[in-house]
N, C-alpha and C positions, 0 to 999 in steps of 0.2 A: 537700522537704518533700512535696511531691506530684509529679503527672504529669509524669516524667521528659522532658525536651525537649532536643535539642542546641542549643539557643540560643544558652548563653554572652553572654560578652560581646568583641564586635571590638575595643574601644580595648583589652583587654587581649591579647585574642591580638596587637594590632599592634605594641603596645610587646612582648610575648614575640620575637615574632620579628623584631623590629630589634634588639631585646639577641643574639640567640644569633647570631645573624650578624655579632658581633663579638667577644664573651666569654663565656664561661658564668660561671669563677669568675675572683677576684683576689682572694689575700687580701689586706686591708686595711694590714697593716704592709708589704707588697708594690706595689700597687698603689693609687694613688689613688683612693680611694670617690669618685669624682663622683657614680655613679647613687646610690648610698649615698647621700650626700647634700643630694641634692634630694629625695630621699624624705621623710630624717627634716625637713627645712627645711617642704615639704608637708604634713607629716603634722599639723608643730604647729599649723600655723596655721588647717588644718582642723577641730581640734580647739577652737580657741580657747586655744592654749597658745603663744604662738608665739618666746616665749625660751626654754622649755623644752629640757635637753637630753637626747641620748637614746639608749638602750644599743640593742641591734637583734644579734635571736636567735633560733631556728629555732624556739620554737614557746612555747606561753602556760606548760605547767609549767617551761621553764627562764626565762621571763620573770620569774613567782613566785619565781624561786630568785632570779634575779639580783636583781631587785628587795629581796627580805630582804635577802641579801649586801650592797647600796650603803646601804640606811637601819642598818645592823649602822652599817657605817662612817661613816657621815654621823653616828650619834647619838655614839657616841665623840671623833669630831673634836669638833664643838659642845659638849660637854654632858659626857663624862670618863666617859660611863656602863660601868658596869662590866660589865654583861652585855647578850647582846643580843637578851632573848627578845620572840617576834612572838605578839600574844595573834588568834583570832579568833573565829566565833562557832559556835553546834554544829547551824548546817544551812549553815556553810559548804561548798564544795568549790572547790580553788586547783588541782589539778593532781594528775600522776598517778605522782610520782617517792615515793623513801620519806621525803623530808624532807615536801614537802607534801599525801603523803595521811594523815599522824601529826600534821600542825599541826591540819586540819579535823576537823568533826565532821560530814559528813553520814554517817550510818549502814551504809550501806551499800558504803561504799568506806575505812573505816574499818579499819586493819591490827588484825592481834592485839596484844593488851598487848604482849605479850611481846616486839615486834618494833615497836612504837611509838614508840619511841627517847626515850622518857618525857612524852612530847607530847601535845597535846592541847587541845580547843576551851576557852576558856578565861570565857565572857560564852555568856548565852542570846540570839538572833537574837530583833526586835522582831515579832513575830510569834506573834498566841495561841499555834498548837499547837506553840511550844519554848519559848513564854517563857508561864508561867501567870498566869493573872489570876482564876480563878474565875469563867471564863467573858467576864469582859471585853475589851475591844480596849485594843491595845497604842497608845501615844504617846507625842510626844519626850524622856519623863520616863524610859523607857526605859533610854535613851543611860546611865543611874547607873549601867546596870550595867557599863558599859563602864568608869567610875570603880572600882567597886569591882575590878574585875580588875586595873586596874594598882595600886590603891592596896596589894590583896593580893599581888601580888608586888612593891612596890614602884618606885616610877616608874624608880629611877636603876638598876633593871634589865630595864625596857620601852624596846625599839629605836621599835615601831610597832604598830599596830593595823590586819590586815591584813581589809577586808572587801568584801564583793559592794555594790555601791549599789543594787542590783536583782538579788532572789536570782534566779539562773537555772534549770536543771533538776534542781536537788536536792529544794527546796519548790516549784516549779511557779511560776517566777514571781511572789515578792511584793515586793511594795512599800511599801518604811517608811514609813511614818508622816512626817507633814508637820513640818518639825522637829528628826527626828531625828540626819540625817546634817548638820545644823550645829551641833546640842549635841555631837552626836560628834568632830568638830574642835573644839571648845571647849575641850572638856575634856582630851581629846589637849592640845592648844596649853598651858595651863593645863600641863602638866607636863612638857613636852617631849618627848615622844611623838608620833613621827609618824604619819600618816594614807597610807597603802596604798590605791586603790581597785582591786579587782579585775576590770577592764570587758573581760577576754578576750572574754567572750560577748558583752556588755551595748554594747560600745566602739563606734564609725564608724555611729550612728543606726541599730543595731536596735532602741533604745525611741522611736524618734524626735525623738531631739536626737543633737547629735556627741559627750556623751556623758551615760549616764546620772544623774551629777552635776548637770548642768546642770538640770533640773526642779525643783531646790532651789538658793534665793539661799546661800551659805556656806555651801556644801557642798565645797569644793575640797579635794582631797588634795593632798600633799607631792610623791606619787608615783603615776602610772598605768600601767595594765598593759593593753597591745591586741593582741589577737590575732587572733579569728577573720575579723572586720570587715575586718583591713586583709589576709590571704590571699583571703579571698573563696571558698578551694576552692580555687583555683588553686595557693596554695604554701604551704607551714609555713613561718610568719613569726610573732617575736610585737615588742614594743617596749617599752622600760620609759620613762617620760618623769620626768623630774626638775625640780623647780619652781628656778629660775635662783637665787632666795635659797640652795639649798642642794647645787646641783651642785660651786662653787668649793672647798665641802669635800673632795670626792673627789679633788681633788689636792694638800690639804694636803698639806705634810711626815709628818705626824704619822700618815695615813691608812694605812690596811690595801691591801695592792695591790690592783687591781680584780679582781672575778669573773670567770671566764672564759665571754667571750661563746660561743666554740665557732668550728670551724673555720670551717665549712656557716655561719654567723650572716651572713643575709640579703648573701649574694653577688650579685653582679649580677643574672641573671638572677631571684631569688626579687625583688630591687630593683623591676626593672620590673613584671615583674606585679602588684606595691603599689601603683607608679606608675599604673597602668590601672586598677585600684582606684578608686584614688583620682580617677581620671577620670571614671571612670563613677558615683563619689558628684558628684562637684561639677556634674553635670551635670544631675541631679536636677530634677525640678520642681518645689520643697520644697512647692508649698501642697498640689498634686495627690498629692503625695508623703504629706502630713499628711493628707489626704484620705479616701486609701486605709485608712491605719494606723486614723484613728475609725469609717472603716464596718466594718469588723474587727470591732475592740473592739465599739462596738453591737450587731452580728451576734450575736458570740459570747453577747455579757452575757444574751440573749438564750435560751439552751441552758436553763438552769434550768429553766426552765417545759417544758420535755419530760419531766423526768422524774428520768431515772438521772446529771443532773449537777449536782453539789451546789453548786459554785462556779464562778466564772470571775473570774478575777486577772491586771493586769499593762496595757503601752501600748505606745504605739508598733507594733512587730509583732512584739512578744515576748507572749503571752499562756499564762495554765493552764489549762488544764479538768480541772478534781477531778470525781472520780466516785465512786461510793459504791465503798464496798470490792467488789471481787468483779469489775467490771463493765470492768474496764480492756484487759486482754484480750479481751475478747466485745468491745469498739469500737472495741477498734485492729484487729481482723479485719473488723468491717465498714463500716468507715473505707478498710482495703485495697480491698473488693470493688468499693468506689465510689471506686477509682482514687486515693487520697490515701495517703501515709505520713508518721505520725507519731512525734516520742519519747516516749517513757514515763518519767512520772518516778514515784520511789515513794520518801517518805523523812520528811513532817513528822508527827513527835505520834505519841501513841496510843490509837487502834488507825493504824498508820505510814496520813497520805494515801499517794494515789493518781490515777492519774492523766494527761495526755497536755499537749505542751508544742505551740502554736500558732505557728509562728515561719517563716512563708514569704517567700521573696527579697527585697531592698529594692525591686529592678528589678520586680516582679509587678505588669501592667496590673491593670487593672479587670477583664477576664474570668477572670482570676487568680484574684483576690479573689474575684470572685464561683463561679468554680467551687470553692474549697476551705470556703470556707463554705457552701454547698451540699451539697459529700461528707461535712463533719460534721455537719451538721446531717439528712440522711439516712442516716448511720452511728448516731445515738441515737435516731433513730423507729423506723429497723428493729430495735430490743432489744425484746423483749419486757417487761415490767414485770406485776408481779417479776420478776425473769430468774432462773432458777435457779443461775446463775455469782455471783449476789452469797452466797448460801451458803458458797461459799469465796476465800479472798486468796490462796491458792495460784497463782502465773503459770504456763502450760506449763512 
């Protein structure tokens, strides 16, 4: 996200080098997946789900697709579901395949109606720009929209609710109201509907905890998808974790064949890189790590006092900085002049909000956090106010 360095992780490099000297590929049906089994065991323990079963795949999009297939299989065996509908929110984003794009609600990535497979989001996300309260804030009662969506479709037809526990880059790190995720779980449990958490972006400490759902009691999902934090830029990989109460149903005699994981799914070299990432995460000084995240959040929340910044939201090492429409691209250009690169978001509400995502590496030092705070503050300050670009919302 900011100044390029050749630092990297010695732990990951060591794992990759050792594995590449042995062998880089071996299909799990032919070679005993020793490295992969070590990875699944350590991963489940790292996120506090030690008894889960795991499907390893090649990317976050495929992880979502596999999770959808597993959820459909489980509910048909367990509950005799007639269909396997998957319900998502109107701000959600779950990957780049034809299915996941059609399921999700992010306006910038929705396919043409004719190409949408008859799918689409089913309920509003619990954030004011996408769930109108006549100017009021969302709260846990907004989960009743999920109940309405399930009941409207017929619970016998719904396999799962697929949700981002903390919004990622589509709306800019929106955090759900207290109690919302717990209430969603209760609603789904009462209707024999599974809860899938898409933690492709937020999983493995991005929000300051191993899983984003750990911020709220009673929010544990039935299935969880991890990806970006597991590969950490060293390899493309994803993991679908299934709770121990549900996983045996996938081996039931009435279950459909399991979804294909892919020829290259978590090959030994990928698994070795992921083990190195877990080595790195497990070596973190948790107190210092948390303190840096709190310092980052506190500094960012001071930015609205400078003018062009409308709001700051997020937690841990994931924040969205929303700016006045028309100022996103000028702000990003200013930030680049100060040595920092950020990811833009445009997506929530009417008019659509826009801003940038602040998500520094989890291995950032105190100096790194100081740098990114200063670079962004200087970039915001450098924008004249009012800025002539504010009259236009068209990106270059």
